[in-house]
C-alpha positions, 0 to 999 in steps of 0.5 A: 277575628274568626267566627264559626257559622254552621249552615244546617238543614236536610239535604235539597232544602237550598243551603248550598244554592243560597250560600253560592248567590251570597258569596260565590257571585252565582245567579239563581239560574246557575245555582239550580245546577250545583251538586249536593254537598258531601259531608262539610264544606268549609269556606272562610269569608273575610268581611269588613277588614278583620271579621272572618266567617268560617262557614261550615255548610253541612250536607243534609243527607241522612247518613251526615245528620245522624253523624253530626248529632252523635258521633260528631256532636262535640266537634260540629257544635263547639265554639259556634257563633251562629246556626243557620238552620235551613227548612224546605217550606215543600218538605214531605217529611216535616217531622224529620226536619223538626227531629234534627233541628231539635237535635242540633238545638240541644247540641247547641245548647250543650256546647255554644249556649250563647249562639245565635240561631236563625231559621230560614223558611226557604223556597217561599216562591213555590207557595201561593203569594196570598198564603206565604204570610200566614204559612210563615207565621205558623212555622214561626211560632212552631219553631220558637216554641220548639227552640226554648229556652233559646231564642230564635230568629226566623226569615221566609226566604227564596233565591229568586227575590230580595228575601235572601239578602234580608235575612243574611244581612241579618245574620252579618249584622249580628256577627260584626262586633263594632256595628253600634260604633259604626252606626253611631259614626255613620249618623254623624256623617249623615247630619253633616251631608244633610242627607235623608238616609245613608246605607253601608253595604259589604263591598263583595256581597253587597249584604246590607251592614248598617244604616242611618235615617233622618227622623223622616225616615225613622226606623224600627227593628224586626226580627233583628233586622233594621226596617225603616217605618215611616214615609219621607216627610220632605218628598211625600214618598212612601218608603218600601220597608225592603228597599235596601235588601231590593238595592243589595239583590239589584246592584249584585246582579248588576255588578255581575253583569259588568263583570261578564263584559270585563268592566268594573262597578265603582259608583252609580248616581239615581235621580228621581222624583224628589231624591237623589241616590249616590252609591260610591266606594267608602272603603276598601271593604264598603260601599255607601248609598246616600240618599238626598231629599234636597236637590238643590245640593249638587252632585259634586258636593254629595261626592266630595263629602263621601271622599272626604269620609273614606280615611275616618271610615277606613280607621273605624273598619281598622279598629283605630278609633275606640269611640 
């Protein structure tokens, strides 16, 4: 199953850097050496066995942007599943940015009216920390107004922290066709394990696919992404609402460090005050992170549960279970 994804924005906004970090295993400091994209760079990224992202990284130079919204309009915007438009928060020509964005929105409405639209307000690390939220909310309100009648989801992002993983996890989540079905089985597995939480990560990118949480770690939805909202009653620890994306960022970089020493990341166990976390392979395309608050449960029991669930989740991934 192929899904066409357009990655657009003006030149220098950071599109190719974020794509390279998420999909090509670049680290942030190396991404700065990437050259500007010329015209359109096509990439096919396989997710979860049968989902292929047909990712079009579109050069943002003015000559190309004009071509996309005029002579190439039908070709560019036909059969699009997701449009991702990246804004440089430090841009000195916001009117031109918005001109191209609104033309892209109009083109999407005429050619792919059911497409999902995501706006990434990028390079937020360059803004003073105490003004980032207010700046983002102002930009978000303006973009939502200009996007009507289409619905748009906005994220503040930076290549230097977990915000990039939060945004792209939400984008990928919106593209997975059987994600609710997968979540249902994951919740059943969580209850069998008596786990506090279980999170699934895509094996290569380590983007969050979905998660299941106990009542004491109840969850909500924010901008289309899964966001935990409560503290864990069993441990008394306050849950970080961005912990999954932070874990994505940390383990992805740890995996890259392993590869540089000719080693391959397979699994991890971390114990802290009131919890034990296990990260292990669940299917050929997914890692599972199991969080246990009952420390009387032996590590071997949790690892055995993960191992026993592998064939079941492999069948789900291959579409062999309809419900």
